[in-house]
C-alpha positions, 0 to 999 in steps of 0.5 A: 926696882925692888924694895931692897934697893929703894930701902938702901937708896933711903938709907943713903939719902938720910945720911946725905941729908944729915952731912948736908945740913951741917956743911953741904956735900950730901950729894957726895954720898947720895949721888954715887950710891944712886948711880950704882944702885940704879944702873939701868937709868939715864944719868940725867934721870937719876940726877933729876930724881935726886933734886927732890930729896936734896931740896926737902932735906935743905928745906928742913935744914934751913928752917932750923938754922933761920930760927938761930941765925940772923938773915938779911932777907932783902939781900938773900932774896936777891941772891936766891933769884940769881941762884935760881936762874943760874942753876936752871941755866946750868942744868939745861947745859948738862942735858946738852953736853958733858961737864967732865972738861970742868972737873980738872980745873975744880980739882986744882981749886979743891987742893988749894981750899984744903991747903988753906983750910988746914993751915988757917986754924981760925978760918970760919970760927969768928965772924969778920966784917972785912968789906963794905956793904957795896962790895958785899952786894957785889960779891954776894951776886957773883957767888950766887951766879957762879956757884948757882950755875955750878950746882946746876951743871955739876953738883957735887960739893955746891953747898961746901963751896958756898960755905967757903965763899961765905967765909972767905969772901963775906967774913961769915963764921961757919954757923952763918955760912951754913945757914946762908948756904942752905937758903941759897941751895934751896933756889939752886934745887928749885932751878934744877927741879924745874928744868928736869921736871920739864924735861921729864927726868924725875921719877917720883916713886923713887924721889918721894921716899928719898925725900922724906929720909933726907928731910929727917937727916937734914933736921937732925944735922942742922940741930947738931950743928947749931948745938956743937957750934963752929968748931964742930962744923969746921971738922965736917967741912974739912972732912967733906972737902977732902971727900970731895977732892978724892971724888974729883980725883977719881973722875979726873985720873981713873974714871973712863 
């Protein structure tokens, strides 16, 4: 791999970190770009290497959010433990089989997400306590289990799905949802990193420079989201969800 390719990878990593810090979906930028720039490498090696910059960007973005958003750490650590195990399991399954059969299902879900988000103008702009504490715990477990597995097995858009779940199921606003999603994403990235490390699918000479750039993007993105507030995050969320929809439409209908 030449220096020019590494520079391009780092640029895309920085942009991905910026977008991902605001509302998730950085993988939609970083993953396709890396697969195009590194066509000679196995897909599992590219994906495994990308988990390092994804983790670094998410880590520094989470630090910014934690300063501003109140977190229930007892519940959060419980959710992270479940998400870690689920992500590890999803990544293991990815090394054994294709994830293509799931993409048509996700495509349908994304269509409903876009319609709902556009038609519900107040979506995510205000916090709503809509369920009991017991149901919050139950739903938190399901969110961690399902989306943790999804992030390890398929990946793109997982951060946005976490934000969506925290808003629609637990009644958070966008800022709260983004903060909680970042922490869960740390756990899912760690689960995948452990699996890909054990399988020897991480190229450290690629992953570390990209991680530095992703972290810089993550810090800038989180600071902007915090300063601009819920309305700004909503706009970026809609943009990322539509981009995710286009990506999966391509995978389902056109990609051979």
